C-alpha positions as CSV (number, residue, x, y, z in Angstrom):
1,X,94.6,89.4,105.9
2,X,92.2,92.3,106.6
3,X,92.1,93.9,110.0
4,X,89.1,95.6,111.6
5,X,89.7,98.4,114.1
6,X,87.1,97.2,116.5
7,X,88.5,93.6,116.7
8,X,91.4,93.0,119.0
9,X,94.3,90.6,118.1
10,X,95.3,88.5,121.2
11,X,93.6,91.2,123.4
12,X,95.7,93.9,121.8
13,X,94.5,96.9,119.7
14,X,95.0,95.7,116.1
15,X,97.2,98.6,114.9
16,X,99.5,98.0,117.9
17,X,99.6,94.2,117.3
18,X,100.4,94.8,113.6
19,X,103.2,97.2,114.6
20,X,104.7,94.6,117.0
21,X,104.6,91.9,114.3
22,X,106.3,94.3,111.8
23,X,109.1,95.0,114.4
24,X,109.8,91.3,114.5
25,X,109.3,90.6,110.8
26,X,112.7,90.8,109.0
27,X,115.0,89.4,111.6
28,X,115.1,88.2,115.2
29,X,114.5,91.2,117.4
30,X,115.4,91.8,121.1
31,X,112.5,92.8,123.3
32,X,114.2,96.1,123.8
33,X,114.3,96.8,120.0
34,X,110.6,95.9,119.7
35,X,109.8,98.4,122.5
36,X,111.9,101.1,120.9
37,X,110.4,100.6,117.4
38,X,106.8,100.4,118.6
39,X,107.4,103.3,121.2
40,X,106.2,101.4,124.3
41,X,108.0,100.6,127.5
42,X,109.9,97.4,128.0
43,X,107.5,95.8,130.4
44,X,104.5,96.4,128.1
45,X,106.5,95.1,125.1
46,X,107.2,91.9,127.1
47,X,103.6,91.4,128.0
48,X,102.2,92.1,124.5
49,X,104.8,89.8,122.9
50,X,103.8,87.0,125.3
51,X,100.1,87.5,124.3
52,X,101.0,87.4,120.6
53,X,103.1,84.3,121.3
54,X,100.2,82.5,123.1
55,X,98.0,83.1,120.0
56,X,100.7,81.9,117.6
57,X,101.8,85.2,116.0
58,X,105.4,85.3,117.3
59,X,107.9,82.9,118.6
60,X,111.0,83.5,120.7
61,X,114.5,82.1,121.3
62,X,116.3,82.6,124.7
63,X,119.6,84.4,124.5
64,X,121.9,86.7,126.4
65,X,122.2,90.4,125.9
66,X,124.8,92.5,127.7
67,X,125.3,89.7,130.2
68,X,121.6,89.5,131.0
69,X,119.1,86.8,129.9
70,X,116.8,88.1,127.1
71,X,114.6,86.8,124.3
72,X,114.9,87.2,120.6
73,X,111.5,87.4,118.9
74,X,110.4,86.5,115.3
75,X,107.1,86.2,113.6
76,X,105.5,82.9,112.6
77,X,103.6,82.4,109.3
78,X,100.5,83.8,111.1
79,X,102.5,86.7,112.4
80,X,103.8,87.5,108.9
81,X,100.2,87.7,107.7
82,X,99.4,90.1,110.6
83,X,102.5,92.2,109.7
84,X,101.2,92.6,106.1
85,X,97.6,93.1,107.1
86,X,95.6,96.1,106.0
87,X,92.6,98.0,107.4
88,X,91.4,98.7,103.8
89,X,88.1,97.2,102.7
90,X,88.3,94.9,99.7
91,X,87.1,96.2,96.4
92,X,83.9,94.9,95.0
93,X,83.8,92.0,92.6
94,X,82.4,94.2,89.8
95,X,85.3,96.7,90.2
96,X,87.9,93.9,90.2
97,X,86.4,92.3,87.1
98,X,86.4,95.7,85.3
99,X,90.1,96.2,86.3
100,X,90.9,92.8,85.0
101,X,89.2,93.4,81.6
102,X,91.2,96.6,81.3
103,X,94.5,94.8,82.0
104,X,93.6,92.1,79.4
105,X,92.7,94.8,76.8
106,X,95.9,96.7,77.3
107,X,97.9,93.4,77.0
108,X,96.2,92.6,73.8
109,X,96.8,96.1,72.4
110,X,100.5,95.9,73.4
111,X,100.9,92.5,71.7
112,X,99.2,93.8,68.5
113,X,102.3,95.9,67.8
114,X,104.6,93.6,66.0
115,X,107.5,96.0,66.3
116,X,107.8,95.3,70.1
117,X,110.9,93.3,71.0
118,X,109.1,91.6,73.9
119,X,105.5,90.4,74.2
120,X,103.1,89.5,77.0
121,X,102.8,85.7,77.0
122,X,101.0,85.2,80.3
123,X,99.1,87.1,82.9
124,X,98.5,85.4,86.3
125,X,95.7,86.1,88.6
126,X,95.4,84.8,92.2
127,X,92.9,85.2,95.0
128,X,89.2,85.2,95.6
129,X,88.4,86.8,92.3
130,X,88.8,83.4,90.7
131,X,86.1,81.8,92.8
132,X,82.5,82.9,92.1
133,X,80.4,80.9,94.5
134,X,82.7,79.1,96.9
135,X,83.7,80.5,100.3
136,X,87.4,80.4,100.8
137,X,89.6,81.5,103.7
138,X,91.7,84.6,103.7
139,X,94.8,82.5,103.2
140,X,93.5,80.5,100.2
141,X,94.8,81.3,96.8
142,X,94.0,79.9,93.3
143,X,95.8,80.6,90.1
144,X,94.4,81.4,86.7
145,X,96.5,81.9,83.7
146,X,95.6,83.5,80.4
147,X,97.9,83.0,77.4
148,X,97.9,86.2,75.4
149,X,100.5,85.3,72.8
150,X,102.2,81.9,72.6
151,X,104.9,82.7,70.1
152,X,107.7,85.2,69.9
153,X,107.4,88.4,67.9
154,X,109.6,87.1,65.1
155,X,107.5,83.9,64.9
156,X,104.3,85.9,64.7
157,X,105.7,87.6,61.6
158,X,106.5,84.2,59.9
159,X,103.6,82.1,61.0
160,X,100.1,83.7,60.6
161,X,98.8,81.3,63.3
162,X,100.8,79.8,66.2
163,X,102.2,76.3,65.4
164,X,101.3,73.8,68.2
165,X,104.4,72.5,70.0
166,X,103.6,68.9,69.0
167,X,103.9,69.7,65.3
168,X,107.2,71.7,65.4
169,X,110.1,69.8,64.1
170,X,113.5,69.9,65.8
171,X,115.5,70.1,62.5
């Protein structure tokens, strides 16, 4: 998820909304803890948490704290995305493709050294870089896999070309 500074989240400044989601991210949090972490007063924390709840970013569970009724807050899936959101602009497709080419070249160079005790068998890529002409949402992911070397280092020394699995004998 990418945030824009000018676009409010549930009527809340996006940086503050993200901070509140982060305060509720790892465990159920009391309203008082959220207020302390985000450095706002308790009444404001209550109001902002209610706004985020209305928009589906957080959920709550009633409880008792020091003999008084209170609420425990946690993020929803949508709130987790908000907590991990960034204000950074995405890189261009050309830059992403250039970086990918570099990764594949370095992997091939690494695998060319037969003295390595491990090898790169697979590199996975996910995200919008996989899709050239389709519009996908910010939460969509695709997976592409490229097999760099399908056989272990020792096998590469004995077999000049990889033996397909169907032809390998079990004896």
